[in-house]
DRENFI-303765 format. One line per field, with one value per residue (C-alpha): residue number from 1; x, y, z; residue in one letter. Coordinates in nm, 3 decimals. Example, Ala and Ser with C-alpha at 12.3 -4.5 7.8 and 13.67 -1.06 7.14 Angstrom:
BEGIN
num <- c(1,2)
east <- c(1.230,1.367)
north <- c(-0.450,-0.106)
up <- c(0.780,0.714)
residuo <- c(a,s)
! end
This chain:
BEGIN
num <- c(1,2,3,4,5,6,7,8,9,10,11,12,13,14,15,16,17,18,19,20,21,22,23,24,25,26,27,28,29,30,31,32,33,34,35,36,37,38,39,40,41,42,43,44,45,46,47,48,49,50,51,52,53,54,55,56,57,58,59,60,61,62,63,64,65,66,67,68,69,70,71,72,73,74,75,76,77,78,79,80,81,82,83,84,85,86,87,88,89,90,91,92,93,94,95,96,97,98,99,100,101,102,103,104,105,106,107,108,109,110,111,112,113,114,115,116,117,118,119,120,121,122,123,124,125,126,127,128,129,130,131,132,133,134,135,136,137,138,139,140,141,142,143,144,145,146,147,148,149,150,151,152,153,154,155,156,157,158,159,160,161,162,163,164,165,166,167,168,169,170,171,172,173,174,175,176,177,178,179,180,181,182,183,184,185,186,187,188,189,190,191,192,193,194,195,196,197,198,199,200,201,202,203,204,205,206,207,208,209,210,211,212,213,214,215,216,217,218,219,220,221,222,223,224,225,226,227,228,229,230,231,232,233,234,235,236,237,238,239,240,241,242,243,244,245,246,247,248,249,250,251,252,253,254,255,256,257,258,259,260,261,262,263,264,265,266,267,268,269,270,271,272,273,274,275,276,277,278,279,280,281,282,283,284,285,286,287,288,289,290,291,292,293,294,295,296,297,298,299,300,301,302,303,304,305,306,307,308,309,310,311,312,313,314,315,316,317,318,319,320)
east <- c(1.078,1.082,1.179,1.071,1.326,1.125,0.804,0.772,0.529,0.402,0.295,-0.006,0.018,-0.047,0.232,0.333,0.101,0.327,0.208,-0.135,0.064,0.300,-0.024,-0.136,0.214,0.258,-0.082,0.027,0.372,0.229,0.027,0.312,0.528,0.249,0.366,0.681,0.847,1.165,1.134,1.478,1.383,1.114,1.102,0.899,0.887,0.743,0.534,0.724,0.873,0.893,0.851,1.047,1.006,1.218,1.500,1.369,1.032,1.257,1.494,1.158,1.043,1.384,1.356,1.015,1.121,1.395,1.146,0.937,1.223,1.192,1.529,1.525,1.318,1.317,1.274,1.158,1.252,1.128,1.345,1.146,0.968,1.237,1.006,0.995,1.215,1.287,1.649,1.632,1.969,2.087,1.802,1.911,2.249,2.163,1.929,2.208,2.449,2.263,2.010,2.194,1.906,1.770,1.790,1.720,1.544,1.591,1.335,1.595,1.382,1.000,0.730,1.012,1.160,1.529,1.652,2.031,2.030,1.882,2.143,2.424,2.293,2.237,2.607,2.731,2.535,2.696,3.028,2.921,2.776,3.091,3.272,3.052,3.222,3.598,3.515,3.203,2.945,2.666,2.606,2.461,2.156,2.127,1.941,1.868,1.543,1.387,1.025,0.982,0.624,0.509,0.509,0.841,0.958,1.338,1.544,1.667,1.414,1.087,0.826,0.471,0.177,0.031,-0.205,-0.143,-0.039,0.249,0.453,0.664,0.979,1.040,1.370,1.353,1.709,1.808,1.481,1.530,1.903,1.827,1.548,1.784,2.045,1.829,1.720,2.024,1.923,1.606,1.588,1.493,1.133,1.079,1.299,1.062,0.769,0.922,1.017,0.685,0.524,0.753,0.729,0.375,0.205,0.451,0.359,-0.019,0.034,0.202,-0.046,-0.335,-0.196,-0.114,-0.458,-0.607,-0.369,-0.427,-0.794,-0.725,-0.467,-0.681,-0.399,-0.384,-0.149,0.011,0.170,0.487,0.812,0.952,1.276,1.583,1.817,2.126,2.155,2.492,2.414,2.473,2.296,2.239,2.431,2.226,2.564,2.522,2.190,2.363,2.639,2.360,2.216,2.555,2.696,3.031,3.162,2.954,2.832,2.955,2.775,2.447,2.418,2.151,1.955,1.977,1.863,1.557,1.480,1.468,1.283,1.014,0.963,0.933,0.686,0.461,0.462,0.351,0.083,-0.088,-0.021,-0.065,0.277,0.452,0.809,1.069,1.056,1.411,1.718,1.949,2.322,2.435,2.821,2.835,2.562,2.641,2.976,3.025,2.979,3.193,3.477,3.425,3.445,3.755,3.948,3.815,3.567,3.272,3.225,2.972,2.907,2.803,2.574,2.427,2.352,2.179,1.967,1.773,1.654,1.545,1.366,1.663,2.030,2.167,2.524,2.643,2.878,3.113)
north <- c(-0.525,-0.249,0.120,0.413,0.644,0.947,1.108,1.425,1.683,1.848,2.201,2.378,2.707,2.914,2.792,3.119,3.056,2.810,2.798,2.641,2.405,2.270,2.198,1.960,1.813,1.752,1.568,1.347,1.274,1.201,0.920,0.790,0.783,0.550,0.276,0.046,0.184,0.364,0.658,0.813,1.135,1.384,1.650,1.946,1.997,2.351,2.439,2.561,2.925,3.112,3.469,3.672,3.594,3.677,3.419,3.540,3.353,3.029,3.096,3.129,2.793,2.647,2.740,2.629,2.285,2.239,2.283,1.998,1.754,1.804,1.775,1.909,2.117,2.154,2.484,2.402,2.690,2.738,2.959,2.963,3.277,3.491,3.802,3.804,4.027,3.714,3.595,3.231,3.152,3.425,3.328,2.964,3.028,3.236,2.990,2.744,2.960,3.086,2.789,2.487,2.264,2.381,2.181,2.331,2.167,2.354,2.286,2.232,2.065,2.132,1.957,1.757,2.097,2.184,2.570,2.572,2.909,2.736,2.427,2.694,2.876,2.562,2.426,2.764,2.734,2.395,2.570,2.818,2.595,2.356,2.664,2.720,2.473,2.366,1.989,2.088,1.893,2.165,2.021,1.746,1.984,2.096,1.892,1.967,1.777,1.672,1.604,1.520,1.483,1.650,1.510,1.281,1.249,1.192,1.507,1.710,1.635,1.700,1.966,2.001,1.995,2.262,2.034,1.968,1.581,1.354,1.101,0.791,0.682,0.313,0.148,-0.201,-0.249,-0.428,-0.619,-0.763,-0.817,-1.043,-1.231,-1.325,-1.412,-1.649,-1.836,-1.871,-2.201,-2.034,-1.968,-1.622,-1.707,-1.849,-1.584,-1.284,-1.466,-1.499,-1.134,-1.055,-1.279,-1.130,-0.768,-0.718,-0.790,-0.517,-0.255,-0.313,-0.271,0.083,0.176,0.105,0.331,0.591,0.613,0.600,0.886,1.094,1.120,1.179,1.479,1.600,1.554,1.378,1.064,1.098,0.762,0.568,0.586,0.195,0.299,0.078,0.322,0.249,0.294,0.324,0.027,-0.352,-0.505,-0.121,-0.132,-0.183,-0.326,-0.636,-0.718,-0.774,-0.963,-1.200,-1.244,-1.349,-1.007,-0.919,-0.692,-0.358,-0.259,-0.561,-0.904,-0.946,-0.603,-0.475,-0.783,-0.778,-0.407,-0.484,-0.791,-0.552,-0.303,-0.531,-0.600,-0.258,-0.187,-0.480,-0.277,0.041,-0.157,-0.256,0.035,0.432,0.530,0.843,0.993,0.776,0.379,0.236,0.110,0.408,0.345,0.657,0.676,0.891,0.687,0.334,0.227,-0.089,0.146,0.431,0.153,0.053,0.381,0.444,0.178,0.307,0.031,0.249,0.474,0.742,0.527,0.252,0.412,0.593,0.281,0.138,0.446,0.311,-0.004,0.186,0.529,0.707,0.735,0.956,1.085,1.354,1.622,1.799)
up <- c(2.126,1.854,1.992,1.864,1.694,1.705,1.748,1.533,1.606,1.273,1.388,1.233,1.030,1.349,1.528,1.662,1.932,2.060,2.415,2.333,2.091,2.369,2.591,2.319,2.258,2.620,2.653,2.389,2.526,2.887,2.722,2.548,2.880,3.017,2.749,2.792,2.456,2.466,2.263,2.157,2.039,2.039,1.779,1.612,1.251,1.131,0.813,0.510,0.563,0.227,0.363,0.620,0.979,1.318,1.422,1.775,1.716,1.653,1.945,2.168,2.004,2.093,2.454,2.505,2.313,2.569,2.875,2.760,2.654,2.280,2.134,1.778,1.549,1.186,0.981,0.618,0.377,0.019,-0.182,-0.501,-0.496,-0.654,-0.650,-0.267,-0.046,0.175,0.158,0.213,0.215,0.445,0.687,0.672,0.761,1.061,1.192,1.165,1.339,1.611,1.712,1.808,1.819,1.486,1.156,0.810,0.516,0.171,-0.056,-0.327,-0.602,-0.611,-0.828,-1.008,-1.119,-1.091,-1.069,-1.108,-0.920,-0.606,-0.668,-0.687,-0.358,-0.180,-0.240,-0.125,0.213,0.249,0.238,0.482,0.708,0.723,0.878,1.152,1.368,1.340,1.243,0.997,1.209,1.155,0.787,0.972,1.064,0.689,0.424,0.053,-0.015,-0.338,-0.395,-0.016,0.087,0.422,0.778,0.707,1.094,0.961,1.010,0.834,0.553,0.742,0.687,0.828,0.592,0.820,1.010,1.353,1.370,1.472,1.273,1.418,1.287,1.417,1.486,1.295,1.224,1.582,1.572,1.205,1.279,1.585,1.409,1.112,1.375,1.536,1.205,1.012,0.842,0.724,0.317,0.218,0.146,0.499,0.665,0.478,0.663,1.004,0.997,0.930,1.180,1.454,1.354,1.241,1.567,1.737,1.498,1.544,1.906,1.847,1.579,1.817,2.080,1.816,1.723,2.058,2.179,1.870,1.962,2.346,2.263,1.977,1.717,1.394,1.355,1.024,0.979,1.035,0.866,0.823,0.683,0.795,0.973,1.182,1.561,1.723,1.955,1.950,1.653,1.511,1.189,0.857,0.692,0.982,0.840,0.496,0.666,0.802,0.448,0.314,0.162,0.319,0.062,0.065,-0.293,-0.439,-0.568,-0.386,-0.227,-0.462,-0.415,-0.065,-0.050,-0.276,-0.043,0.276,0.084,-0.008,0.360,0.433,0.154,0.319,0.622,0.413,0.262,0.562,0.800,0.776,0.602,0.562,0.481,0.344,0.275,0.236,0.363,0.481,0.404,0.640,0.653,0.962,1.170,1.079,1.254,1.029,0.714,0.863,0.919,0.580,0.447,0.656,0.443,0.101,0.080,-0.022,-0.343,-0.431,-0.740,-0.536,-0.306,-0.598,-0.744,-0.435,-0.415,-0.731,-0.522,-0.206,-0.140,0.052,0.040,0.331,0.247,0.511,0.320,0.559)
residuo <- c(x,x,x,x,x,x,x,x,x,x,x,x,x,x,x,x,x,x,x,x,x,x,x,x,x,x,x,x,x,x,x,x,x,x,x,x,x,x,x,x,x,x,x,x,x,x,x,x,x,x,x,x,x,x,x,x,x,x,x,x,x,x,x,x,x,x,x,x,x,x,x,x,x,x,x,x,x,x,x,x,x,x,x,x,x,x,x,x,x,x,x,x,x,x,x,x,x,x,x,x,x,x,x,x,x,x,x,x,x,x,x,x,x,x,x,x,x,x,x,x,x,x,x,x,x,x,x,x,x,x,x,x,x,x,x,x,x,x,x,x,x,x,x,x,x,x,x,x,x,x,x,x,x,x,x,x,x,x,x,x,x,x,x,x,x,x,x,x,x,x,x,x,x,x,x,x,x,x,x,x,x,x,x,x,x,x,x,x,x,x,x,x,x,x,x,x,x,x,x,x,x,x,x,x,x,x,x,x,x,x,x,x,x,x,x,x,x,x,x,x,x,x,x,x,x,x,x,x,x,x,x,x,x,x,x,x,x,x,x,x,x,x,x,x,x,x,x,x,x,x,x,x,x,x,x,x,x,x,x,x,x,x,x,x,x,x,x,x,x,x,x,x,x,x,x,x,x,x,x,x,x,x,x,x,x,x,x,x,x,x,x,x,x,x,x,x,x,x,x,x,x,x,x,x,x,x,x,x,x,x,x,x,x,x,x,x,x,x,x,x)
! end
């Protein structure tokens, strides 16, 4: 059975009245709790911040999120208004340093434009963030986003559109691994049909519940993110899927084709269900145990990862 990686609640613009917002979130969560689906994390995404606010407001949100079982929240920051007195990078560092459950998304590239001052400030923020803890782990909570659409459920690249809604990230990696393992003798065309036959009805059920729960709780259902992301469990590696497809050397012959093959399946899901966020194969070096082992043996290069990113919509590389 497909699990739900995350339900992310995208807050409205008037999110300062957080108590009434939590009531609606709790109503929605109670409806989900009646279903058999395992939900790995519950999260909150704020609208873009482009002017000065108190970090105390965010600390209050953290406390209230803890009270209702919400694990993380993301603070998207727009640094593009140079005339503002708001100091976005100092604010971002303060959030990362003082609020353990907060992620930060710097809107680094906007409207397909690049500002090299913002790029340089972002690089400096990465360096400063790496020194908050002894092992640099806090950079896991920092993202520099490029032309990302609102309501993506994957952190740290999330930001609310300002309309109160929820987004769902599905866990497809284990299910696809198991389907391929059980049908090793099938050709790629028949295997694709089998994957769709097994998974589409499961998504239909989740979609049905999501739409019903949106009405009952008074929230909008923004859509699904169908990306293949790793899970630190059996059959949770994306690279294992490549192995089942006959690819044993990451980045070498056939890797790009297999990535395109899987991306095509994900795009089919997006063509028949409401889609939001990313839509790609996630090669994440710190979350995929197989890839981590290959990287430790110097079996992964940035060139290979960059090349593969042309065939899928997202490439996650965490800089520590």
